[in-house]
Structure formats: structure tokens, C-alpha cells
C-alpha positions as CSV (number, residue, x, y, z in Angstrom):
1,M,-18.3,-23.9,-46.0
2,K,-18.8,-26.3,-43.0
3,K,-14.5,-26.7,-42.4
4,I,-13.9,-23.3,-42.7
5,F,-16.5,-22.5,-39.8
6,I,-15.1,-25.5,-37.8
7,F,-11.6,-23.9,-38.4
8,L,-12.1,-19.8,-37.9
9,L,-14.4,-20.5,-34.8
10,P,-11.1,-21.4,-32.7
11,V,-8.8,-19.0,-34.2
12,L,-11.4,-16.3,-33.4
13,F,-11.8,-18.1,-30.1
14,L,-7.9,-18.0,-29.5
15,A,-7.7,-14.3,-31.0
16,S,-10.2,-12.9,-29.1
17,C,-8.4,-13.6,-25.6
18,K,-6.8,-10.9,-24.2
19,T,-4.3,-10.9,-20.9
20,N,-3.7,-7.5,-18.9
21,P,-0.7,-6.9,-18.4
22,A,0.4,-6.9,-14.7
23,K,0.9,-3.8,-13.1
24,N,4.3,-3.2,-11.6
25,Y,3.2,0.0,-9.4
26,I,1.0,0.5,-6.3
27,L,-1.0,3.2,-5.7
28,L,-1.0,4.8,-2.1
29,S,-3.3,8.1,-1.4
30,G,-5.3,8.8,2.2
31,T,-6.1,11.9,4.7
32,I,-4.0,12.0,7.6
33,L,-6.0,14.7,9.9
34,N,-4.3,16.6,12.5
35,A,-1.0,16.5,11.5
36,A,1.8,18.4,12.5
37,S,3.6,18.1,9.9
38,K,3.0,17.7,5.9
39,D,5.6,15.6,5.2
40,F,5.7,12.0,6.1
41,R,7.7,9.6,4.3
42,L,7.6,6.0,3.5
43,S,10.4,3.6,3.6
44,G,11.0,0.2,2.3
45,K,12.6,-1.9,-0.2
46,G,16.0,0.5,-0.1
47,T,14.0,3.6,-0.6
48,S,13.0,6.7,1.0
49,I,10.1,8.7,-0.6
50,I,8.8,12.0,1.2
51,I,4.8,12.6,0.6
52,K,4.2,15.7,1.3
53,L,0.2,16.2,2.7
54,A,-2.0,18.7,0.6
55,E,-3.7,21.4,3.3
56,D,-6.4,19.2,3.7
57,G,-4.8,16.6,5.1
58,T,-4.7,14.4,1.6
59,F,-2.1,12.7,-0.3
60,S,-1.4,10.5,-3.1
61,D,1.3,9.0,-5.0
62,T,2.6,6.1,-7.3
63,I,4.9,3.7,-5.9
64,T,7.4,1.8,-8.4
65,T,9.7,0.1,-5.9
66,G,7.6,-2.8,-5.5
67,T,5.8,-5.7,-3.5
68,G,7.3,-5.6,0.3
69,K,7.0,-4.5,3.5
70,Y,7.0,-0.3,4.1
71,I,6.9,2.2,6.9
72,F,5.1,5.1,6.6
73,F,6.0,7.7,9.1
74,D,6.7,11.5,10.2
75,P,8.5,12.3,13.7
76,R,5.4,11.6,15.8
77,S,3.7,8.7,14.2
78,R,4.2,5.4,12.7
79,A,2.4,2.8,10.5
80,D,4.1,-0.6,8.9
81,L,2.5,-1.6,6.2
82,F,2.7,-4.7,3.3
83,L,1.9,-3.5,0.1
84,T,1.7,-5.2,-3.4
85,N,2.2,-4.4,-7.1
86,G,-0.9,-3.3,-8.9
87,G,-2.7,-2.6,-5.6
88,E,-4.6,0.3,-5.0
89,Y,-4.7,1.7,-0.8
90,N,-6.1,4.4,0.9
91,L,-4.5,5.3,4.4
92,T,-6.9,7.3,6.8
93,A,-5.6,8.3,10.4
94,D,-6.0,11.2,12.4
95,N,-2.1,12.5,13.5
96,G,-3.5,13.3,17.3
97,N,-4.7,9.3,18.0
98,F,-2.0,7.9,15.4
99,K,-2.0,4.5,16.2
100,N,-5.4,3.3,17.4
101,T,-7.2,5.2,14.7
102,V,-4.8,4.4,11.8
103,K,-6.9,2.5,8.9
104,L,-5.3,1.0,5.3
105,T,-8.3,-0.4,2.8
106,G,-7.8,-1.5,-0.7
107,T,-6.1,-4.3,-2.3
108,D,-4.6,-7.4,0.3
109,S,-5.2,-5.4,3.4
110,E,-5.4,-7.9,5.5
111,A,-1.9,-8.3,5.3
112,S,-0.8,-4.6,6.3
113,T,-3.7,-5.3,9.3
114,Y,-1.7,-8.4,10.4
115,L,1.3,-6.4,10.3
116,M,0.5,-3.3,11.8
117,T,-1.3,-5.1,14.7
118,K,2.2,-7.9,15.0
119,I,4.6,-4.9,15.6
120,N,1.7,-3.2,18.1
121,N,1.6,-6.2,20.3
122,I,5.8,-6.4,19.8
123,M,5.9,-3.0,21.1
124,K,3.7,-4.1,24.3
125,L,6.0,-6.8,25.3
126,R,9.1,-4.4,25.1
127,G,7.6,-1.6,26.7
128,G,7.1,0.2,24.1
129,I,11.0,0.1,22.6
130,M,10.4,-0.8,18.6
131,L,13.6,-2.2,16.8
132,N,13.9,-1.8,13.3
133,L,11.8,-5.1,11.8
134,I,11.9,-3.7,8.4
135,S,14.1,-5.4,6.3
């Protein structure tokens, strides 16, 4: 009996270990206040997605193009983001003062905060001229 228990214990231990499969999508939601346009665009990784805002300025979308740099924009506003697979993000901003109110929270949002700060500093140095920095 003791030998059976010694044999079954490691087998049960190994059988109980489950690995969670990696998520191959990104969840992006948020609210844009005072938006003149109800259509925003998310571009990056060789694709462009139109994100439609609801009447109250909220949106939600699932992105399947993978980890990388993205630009969330409309004709008047822009936010540079770095999103990772499996991440869940919430983007909030007031379109009346987009550059100063845009905020991204969620998984690894520090990378996006760094990217937004870097882009804003580059724009200040160039006198407001923005070149395409997203590859």
C-alpha cells in the first residue's frame, strides 16, 4: 500500500498542474470625452482598425495583430501606444485637450506612458512637426 501511495502522489501532483494558454489578443476599451468625430483609428503592425465611439464616448475592441507599437488617432488627436498580447487596457482622454489628458491604464501601461512622453518631447524639439516614428 505504501508503494502505491509513493507512486501515485507524484503522478497526481503532475496531473494537477495546468498551464494557462497564452492569450493572442489585446483588449482595448476606454472613453473619449468631447470627441468631434465618432470614428477613431488604431494603426500599427501593418494594419488599421476603425474604432467607433458610442454616443457617450465609450469604445471597446479586441485587437488580434499582436504585441507592438500602435497609433490611436482621429484627424485632431493622436496617442502612441505599446500594447502586448494578453493585455487589457483602458484609454481615457478629453478630446478638447487630448495631448494633456490622454491616459492609458492596464497591463504594462508604463511602456505606453514612456512612448507618449518620448513622442511629445520629440515634437517639442522639432517645433511641433511629427514624423512617422512607428515602423
